[in-house]
N, C-alpha and C positions, 0 to 999 in steps of 0.2 A: 802580568806576572805576579805569582804569589809572593807574599812576604814571608821569608823563611831564611835560614842561614846556610843552605847548601844549594849553590847556584846550579849544580847538575840536574836538580829536579825539574828545572824548566826545559831541559833539553829534549826535543822530539825529532825523530826522523820519520817522515811520512812517505811511504811507497804507495802504489796504487791500491793495495789491499790492507796494508799493515801499518801499525805504529809502533815504533821502537822508542822505549823510554826507560830511564832509570827506575827501578821499582821502589816503592815505599815499603815501610814495615808491614803495612796493612795488606800488601800484596804477597807476603810470604806464604800465607796459608793457600792462596790461589796457586802459587808455583809449586808447592808441595803436592796438591791435588793432582796436578798434571804429571809430576814425577811418578807419584804412586799409581797413575794409570798406565804406566809403562813407557819406556823411551826406546828399547830395543828388544829383539827377540831373546828369550832365555838361553843361556849356555855360552855365548861368546859376547864379551863386552867390547864396544869400540872405544871406551874411555880409560884413561890412566887410573882413575879411581872410580869404581862402579857404584856411584852414590845412590842410584836408583834401586839397588838391591839390598839396601841396608834395612834393618828393622824399622818400622814406622816412625818410632819416636826419634830415632837416629837421623832419618831423612829430614825431619824438620830442623833438628839442631844443626846438622851439617849444612843445610841451606842458609840458616840464619848466621852461623859463623862465617860462611863465605861471603854473604852480603855485608855483614858488619866489618869483616876484615878489609874488604875493598875500600870501604869508606875511611876506616881508622888509619890505614896505611897509605892513603893517597898523598902523593907528592908530584910536582910538575916533572921531577927527574924520573920517577917510576910510578905508573898508574896502571889501574885495571878497571875498566868500564863494564858494568854489568847492564844489559838492556833487556827488560821484559819485552816480549814480542806479543802484540795484541791484533787479533783479527776481529773487527766488529765488537770490540770491548771484551773479548774472550782472550785470556792469556793461553798462548799455544806452545811457548818455549821461551828460550833465552838465547841471546846473541852477546858475545863478549868480544871485547878488543882490548889489548894491553900493549904497553910500550915501556921501554927503559931508555933514558938519555934521548928521547925523541927529537928534541930540538937539534941535536947534532946528527943522530943516525937516520932520522925520518923514516923509521921502520916500525911497523906494527904487526902483531900476531892476533889472529882471530880464533875463536872456538865457539861452539854452539851446541844446543840440544833442542829437539823438537818432539813433543809428544806423539806417540804412535798413532793415535786417532786422527792426527792432522797431517801425517806424512803422505807422500804420493800426490800432492796437489801443487807443487812448486813453491810452497811457502819457504822451505830451506834456502832455495836459490834467491827468492826475493828479499829475505832478511839479510842474506850476505851481501846482496846488491846495496841494501840500505847502509850497512856498516862501512862498506867499502867507499861509498860516497862520502861519508863522514871523514874517513881517513884521507882520501885523495882530494876531494874537492873542498871539504871543510877545513882540514888540518894541514894540507900540503905534504902528504906522505909521498915517499919515493917508492917504497916497496911494502907489500903486505905478504906475510908468511902464514901458512897454515899446515896442517899435518892430518893424516888419516891412517888408521890401521890397515895394513894389507888385507883385502877382501871386503873392506867397507865401501861397498859399490855406491851407496847413496851419497856418501860425503864426497868421495872422489868424483862422482858424476857432477855434483855441484861445482867443485873447484875446477874441473876441466871445461865445463860450460862457461865458466866466467873468465877463462883464459890463463889460469894458473899453469905453470910448468913444473913437472916433477923435479925435485931437487935432492935426490939421494934417499937411501935407507938408512935406518938405525934400529938396533934392538931396543925393545921397550917392555916394560911390565904393564900389562893391562889388568888391573885388579891383581889376581893371583895367577894370571896366565902370561907366558912369555910369548911376545910376538914381534913383529916389525912395523915401523911407522914409516909411511912414504912422506917425505918433506915436499912442500908445495910453495912456490914463489910466484908472486904477481908483481911485475914492475909497472911503474907508472904508465909507461908507453903502450904496454899491452892492455892496460885498463882504459886508456883513452881511445883505443881502437876498438874496443868491444861494444856491443850493442847493449844499451841500459834503459830501464824504464824511468819515466820522470820521478824525481825524488826531491823533496823539499826538507830542509833542516831549519827547525826553529830553535831559539834560545842559545845558539852556540856563542854569540858574542858576550853573553853575560857570564859564561864560564870559560872563555878562551884561555885565559891566563892559567887555569888549573892544568892545562895540557902542555905548558911550557911557555916562556916568556918570548921567545924568538919566532912566534908563528906568524903566518901571513894574516892580514887583516880582512881579507876578502873571502 
């Protein structure tokens, strides 16, 4: 374990191909390079804020603000975990998971993005497997929520493959475009019944208290 003041930096989620870990400041430029390489086709954004279509200087500043804000505002009662996703040492995207009043509600929400050059190889599915393992096996979650814009076949395909059930529609602004978001819900029982790859979590005990004090110890 490194000697530093931020216990989350020791957290690692290891799937067969990937490592998910909280990024350091030195990783920000690597994340920005992936974003500038493109995340989705031009014309229709799948995100509420289309960060990848901003001017180059704004992409870096927006990425840095998002990263710093997640650290500065972290509390056990409300947290947002950003995980850089690496394949053989190359950053390919980001997987996020956040929660509010987790100790009582046992509910998390996930979101992610993946560079276009890495799409179509099952990485999106595998990184979601990783963060769900953290939520359910590591933290004792009861429910995982997600959402996808109507027509976002890739994101919906990942969620359906992992056992999520559709949970209603709501209008949503995606950048400057009005669209609809499909809510998705995965209950613990459905997660336990699903087929999952082998996954190992390292470093969770050292930061467990950051996710809430009444969490399981195993």
